[in-house]
C-alpha positions as CSV (number, residue, x, y, z in Angstrom):
1,K,-1.3,18.3,-30.7
2,E,1.5,19.6,-33.0
3,L,3.0,17.1,-36.2
4,T,6.5,16.2,-35.8
5,K,8.6,16.9,-38.9
6,T,8.2,13.8,-40.4
7,Q,4.5,13.6,-40.2
8,Q,4.3,17.0,-41.5
9,K,6.1,16.5,-44.8
10,I,4.2,13.0,-45.4
11,L,0.8,14.9,-44.5
12,E,2.0,17.5,-47.3
13,F,3.1,14.5,-49.7
14,L,-0.6,13.0,-49.2
15,A,-2.3,16.0,-50.1
16,E,0.5,16.6,-53.1
17,S,-0.7,12.7,-54.2
18,K,-4.5,13.6,-53.6
19,T,-4.7,16.5,-55.9
20,N,-3.1,14.4,-58.6
21,G,-5.9,12.0,-58.0
22,L,-4.0,9.1,-56.9
23,M,-3.2,8.0,-53.5
24,P,0.2,6.7,-52.5
25,T,0.5,3.3,-51.2
26,L,2.5,2.3,-47.9
27,A,5.2,0.9,-50.1
28,E,5.4,4.3,-52.4
29,I,5.0,6.7,-49.0
30,A,8.1,4.4,-47.3
31,K,10.4,4.2,-50.3
32,K,9.7,8.2,-51.0
33,F,10.7,8.8,-47.4
34,G,13.4,6.2,-47.2
35,Y,12.0,3.6,-44.9
36,K,12.4,-0.1,-44.8
37,N,9.8,-0.7,-43.7
38,R,5.8,0.0,-44.2
39,S,5.1,-0.6,-40.6
40,T,7.2,2.9,-39.6
41,V,4.6,4.6,-42.2
42,Q,1.8,3.2,-40.7
43,Q,2.7,4.4,-37.1
44,H,3.3,7.5,-38.5
45,L,-0.1,7.7,-40.1
46,Q,-1.8,6.6,-37.3
47,A,-0.1,9.2,-35.5
48,I,-1.2,11.5,-38.0
49,E,-4.7,10.6,-37.6
50,K,-4.7,10.4,-33.8
51,K,-4.2,13.9,-33.7
52,G,-6.6,14.9,-35.8
53,Y,-4.9,15.9,-39.1
54,M,-6.6,13.2,-41.2
């Protein structure tokens, strides 16, 4: 399955962060994308994983 635009952006952010040596926390991802709840980020990460991208 294809990723949504948001899921793609989150995955790209994770890849960029990994090259810098540090993976961001849920709170850091939420802040970067303007989410108030970390649970929203968790849902996106679960969807990305379910689709086989990580």
